[in-house]
N, C-alpha and C positions, 0 to 999 in steps of 0.2 A: 434389614435395610443396609446397602452399601455405602460407606462414606468416603468422601475424598475431600481434600482441602479446597480444591477448584473444579468445577465442572464447566466444560466448554461446549455449548451447543452449537454444532455446525462444524464439519471437518473440511472446510474449504481452505484456500491458502491463508485467509486471516486466522481461523481457528487453528490451523496447523503450526502456524509461526507463533501464536501465543502459547501453544502447548510446549513448543521446543524452548521458548524462553523462560517458562515456568520450571520446567524440568531441568534446566541447566542451573537453576538456583536451588534444586533440591525439593521443590514443591511436589506434592502428591496430586498430580493433575489427571483428568479424565476428559475424553472427548465423546460426545454422543453425535452420531452421524446417521441420518435416516437412509442414506444410500446403502444398499447391502455390498456394493463393491466400490472401488476407487474411480470407476469408469465416469467421466463427465459427459452427460447428455446434453448435446446442443452446442452451439457456439458460445463461448465466454471470452474472457480476455485474451489477447494475443501477444502480450510481451511484457517486458520490464523496462522500467525508466532507470535512468543512472543512479538515482539516488537509492532505489531499491536494491540495485546491483551492490551499491556500496554497503547496504544494510547487511546482505548476504555475505558480503567479503568480510564484514566485522565479525561474522560467526564461523568464518573459514569454510563456508560452502558455496561460494560464488563460482567456482570452477565447476562445480557439478551442473550448474545451469549453462554457463558459457560453452561448455563442451557439447551440449544439446541443441542450442539454439543458433541463431544467425545474428552477429553483430550488425546494426544499422543505425542510422540517424533516424529515429522515430519521434522525436519531440517537434511539436507543431501547434500552430494556432490557426483555426479555421482551415482554410486550403493551403496555408503557408508552412512549408517545412523549415525547421530552425536547426541549423547545423551547430552541434556543441563540441566539435572536434577540437576547438582551441580553448576548452574550459579546464581549468585547473583541478582535474580529478584522474584518478587512475583508470577510470572508466568514463571516458567522454563519448558515450555513445548509449543506445538501448539495445534491447535484445528481443529479436522476433522468435517467440515460442508460445505455443498454444497452452491453454490453462490446464489442459489435461496432463500435459508434460510438466508443468509448473508444479502441479498438485504430487504428482507421482515422486518428483524428486524431493519435494518437501517431506513427504509422507516417509520416504526412505530414511531422510535424516530423524525424524521424530521417531522412527522405529528404533534407531540406535540408542534413545534416550528412555527413561522410565515414565512412559504415558501408556495408560490404559485407554483402550477404545472400545466403545460400544457401539457396533455398526449393525445397520439394518433395523434401528429402533428410532422411534420419533418422540420427541418431548411434547407431552399433552397438557402440561400445566405447571406452574411453579408457585410456590408459596413461601416467602421470607418472613423471618421473625428476627429477634435481637441477636440470636446466635448463630444463625445459618439460614440456609435455603433448602426446601424439600423440591425435589425434580421428580415429577411424574412422568414414567414412560410407558409407551404403548404396551399393551400385554399386562399392565398392572403393576410393573417393577417400579420401585422407588428408591432413588439415590439421595443422599445427604450431602451438602457441601457447605463451607464456610462462605464461599463466593461463588456466583454464577456469572459466566461471561456469554453474552448473547452475540454469536457470530453467525447467526442463522438468516441472513440475507434480508432483502428489502420488506418481506412480508413477516419479519420476526415475530414468532410467538413470545419470545422472550420479552421483547419490548412492548407488545401489547399486554402481556400478563402482569409486567410492572407498572402499567399505566402511564407510560412516558409518551408525551405527545410526539407527533411526528409531522409538523407543520411544513407548508411549502407550496407548490405550484402544481396545478393539474396539467397533463399533457396537452401540447398544441400539435404534435407531429407523431406519427407511428410509422414504424417499420417492420416489415418481416424478413426473417432471416432464415436460411435452410441450407441443407446439404441434400442435393437431388442428382439425379441423372437426366441428361438431355438429349432429345433426338437430334437437335440442331445446336450448333455451337455458336454462343453469342460472342460479341466484341469483348474481350477480357479487359478488366480494369474498372476505375471508378468513372461513372458518368452523371452529368447533370443535365436537367431538362426542366420543363414548366412544373412537373409534379415535384421535383426535389432530386435527392441523390439515390442512385443505385449503382451495384457493383456485381461484377461476375468474376470468379477466380477459382482455380483448382484448389483443393486441399492442400496438395504438396506443391512447393515453391521453393525457390532459392532467391537470394538477394545478392545480385551482382552489381557492384559500382553503384550501390545505394539504389537500384532499382529491382522491383519484384519481377521474377522471371518465372513463369508457371511451368508445370510439367506438362507433356503432351496428352496424357490420359489420366483418368481417374474421376472420382466425384467431383460435381460443381458445387462450390459455395455462392449462394445467391443472397444479396439484400436488395430490397426495393421498397421505397416509400409508399405507403397507402395513401389512397385517394382522401379517405375520410378517418378522422379519429374517433375512437368511441367503443370499438370492439375490444372486449374484456376476455372473450371466451378463448379456448385452445384453437389455434389456427390450424386450418386444413389445407390439404393439396389444392383444393377448389379456390380458396381464399387467395393462395400464391399466384394460381393461374389467372385469376381476375385481375389481380394487382399487376402482374406482368403484362397483361394484355392492355391494361388502361395506360401503363407508362410506356411500353415498348412496341405495343400493335400486335404482339405475339408472345406466347408463353414458351416457345423454343422446345415444346414437346416435353415438358417436365414430367418425370415419373419415378418411381421407386424411391420416395424421400427416406432419408435416414432419420431426420428430424426436422421439424418446422418450429419456430419460435417467434415471439413478438416482443418488441421493446419500443419504449416511448422516451419523450423528453420529460417525464413527470420527475419533479426535483423537490425533494424533501430532505429534512435533516431534524434528526432527534433532538428535542428541546433540551435534553440533559443526556449525557453519556453515562451517568451513574445515579442510581436510585438505591441507596443503602448498600445492600450485598449484591446488587445486580449492576453489570456493566455491559455496555454495548460497544462493539467495534465493527469496521467494515461496512457492507451494505445495511447490516440492521441499524447503523447510525446514520447512514447518508446515502441517498441514491440520486442519480443524475444520468444525463444521456451519456452515452459511452464515447463521445467524441474525445481523441486524445489517449484513450486507454488509461485514463487515471484511477479508475475504481479499485482495481486490484491492488495497484501500487500504494494507494493510501490507506488501505485495509491492512496491508502487511505493515506498513509503517506505524498505523494505529496499535497494531499488536507489539511492536518492539518498544513503543513508548509506554504502554501499560504493563507489559510483562514484568519488568524488573521492580516497577512500583508495587504491583500486586504482590510479588514474591516478597518484598520487604515487609509489607504488612502481614501477610501469612506467617512469615518467619520470625515476627515479633521484633524486627530489626528497624522498623520505621513506624511512625505514628499513622492512624488510619487516615488522617488529614491528607497525607501524601496522595491519596488516590483522587483527591479532588483537583489536583494538578492536571491529571490526565484529560478531564474535560476542558479545563482552561488552556491546555496547550493545543489539543487536537481538533477542538470544535472550531477555532478560527480557520485552521488549515483546510478543513472539509468546506467550510462556507466560502472560502475563496475558490475553491474548485466548482462548487455549484455556480458561483457567479461567472466563472469563466466558461463553463460548458453552456450556460443560458446564452451568453454572448455569442458563442460560436454557433449556435442553433440559429439565432437570429441573424446573423451573417451569412449563414448557408441557405437562407430561404431563397426560393427561385424567383421572386419579383425584383425588377430592376432597381429599386431602390436598395434593397439589401444587397444586391449584386454590387452596386456602386460602393456602398460601404464596405463591403469585403476587399474590393480592390484597392480602396484607399488604406485600410489596415494592412494590406499585403505590401504595399508601397512603403508604409512606415516601418514595417518590420525588416524591409532591406536595409535599413540603417543600423549601423552597428550597435549603437546603445540599446535602442528598443529591442533589437534582436537578442542581445545578451540578457536583458531583463526579463523578456516573456520565456526565452528558453530555459532559464535557470527557474521560472516558475513552474513550467510544464514538466520539467525533468525532476521536480523536487529538491533540486541543489541549493535553493535560496530560502529554505524554511528557517524561520527565525522565532523562537520561543521568547516571549517577553519576560526576561529574568531581570529587568531593572536596567538602569543606565551603567555605562562602563565601557570597555573594550569592545569593538566591533565583533569579536569571536564570541562574546557572551551570549549563549542561547541558540549558536548556529553549529552546524556540523564540525567536526575536528577533522582537519585534512589528514590524508593517509601518508605521513611523511616516512622517509626512511631514516631511521635514528641510529645513532652511534652509542652503544652502551658499553659497560666494563665487560659484559659477558659477550659482546659481539653485536653486529648489525640486527635491527629488528624494524618491522614495519609497525606503525601506531595500531592499524586494525588488527594485527596479530595480538596484541596485548588485550583486545576485546573478544576473543573467541570464546571465552567462557562466561561472557556477559557479566563480568566484574569491573567496578569503576577503577579509575587510573588517576592517581595524582602524578603527574608527570613533570619532573624537575628539569628545566634545561639551563638553570643557573649553577651556583657553586653546589659541587657534590656534597651530599651530606646535611644540607641546611634544612630538610624537612624530617631528618631522622627521630627527632624528639616531638614532633608534631602530634598531638593526640588525634587519633583516627580510629574508626572501626577496623577490625582485622581484615575484612574482606576487601578493603581499599588497597589496591597495589601501589607501592612508592617505586617509581622508576626514576633513577638519574640517567640523564641521556644528553646528546648533543645533536644540534640540529643547525646547520649554517646557511641554509637555502632561503628563499624568499617565502614569505607567508601571503598567500593569495587566496581569495575567496571568490566563487562565481558571483559576476554581475557587480561585485563591489571592488574588485582589483586588490592590490596589496595594502596589507595592514601592518602595523608595528608589531614586531616580534616580541612576544611575551617572555618572562623568565619562568612561568610555571602555568600549567592548566589543570583543573580538575575535569575529568572527563567521565560522563555518566555512561552507564552500560549501554544506552542506545546511541551513543557516539556523540552526544551533544555537550558543548562546554558549560559547565556550571559554575566556574569560577576562573578568573584570569589574575596572575600575579604579575608585578612588575617590580621587582627587588624589594618587595614586601610580602608579608603574609596576611595582610589587613582583609577582613572578610572571609578568610578561608574557614574558620572555626564555625561561622554562621552557616555557610554553604554546606560544610559537611553535616552539620545537625539538620538542617532543612531536607536535605535529599536522602541522607543515610542514616539518620538517627544520631543519638549520643553515643559516644565510645563506652561500651560496657564497663562497668565498674569491677575491678578485678579483686 
């Protein structure tokens, strides 16, 4: 039997990100992925939101993605685009990039770290006890882990085997999506009619001045709303043809499909993100209609929230109770995404009343304050973990300021490249030198003289010190005092080891 500290089931973006986070902390981590290759079959996510780009920037790998994708304003609510170009972030935009490329780039980063991958094998069962988890693989192989992370999608075997409930709402609408060749070319773009939403576009495209411009040739990507909900089997070319004829009056001579898939607005969330030594992240923990492209993004952010906490427990640097904060912080984030996607589905229905409601919301979002609030929500820039009362920064993302230190200028995010926490002193140099803290916490004396501004909130009072977690969120804020610092250090990073 082969042993690892952590086994991750599923090698998609969430699993890859979690593996990277754990490897940075020196954890023996392995991924089990049933796909024999890294190819992604079918249409998956098509881009990254601003906060996810920030998360990647915190690890020093954002440029790998930015060099391969197309920067654009991707945030939106229902049919209303939301411009975040005036937001206080180094990345006031999203990135158009298909999931196959996102996975390839993430896998390249993970390959540089100490991560074992079991490819072409499927997990067939798990059994946990007080000391660890047995992971059964296809072919009879058995792995042993201290912890297992289920990143294996909406039909998660890990979630089911752990007995974690997955309550929610059944689908009310169904869509077919495919990559095909066509004898006749339809009008490209997104269209609305009495059936719902459908769209046509070539696989290859560019974004010019915020608009999608498709190439003149190549396979066509099709999305069409089905007339009826209820089909659960694998869709066929005939299903797609019939759906197109019902919606458009013709199937445009579709042929040679590369793939055909179906998605619905089924909306569910795991009742618990943790059952003892089993944890869930990404689609294994939450599924929803893909409007707004939020699923992949919150999955990656799940991984970054969980990674350093799980590493702290595995490395005996933090109490096991730290893992409970993963559910406490990330469950409300996904619950809000489920709520906003259900609202967008309702606003997008083809009946006249839903259309009127959508037009009213669109008018509301043209006002600056609602626009900023919804855009911050959709882009992930307004996430706030409830760490108690205090400064507005507490529990929010740390801005990526340009700092001045004795060793020269440095960005805040550069300090997070190795996923180590930072005690950033912006007051009198040396005043934290004798403060007891775990060795892995970086103490940085620096100066920053610019404004402190948060998306949707605006300017906040400048603190004299902040404790930044490895995921980039602020765990403590100082104002000419160290009150509460010792408690924050112990809560998040364990007591200072006795020498």
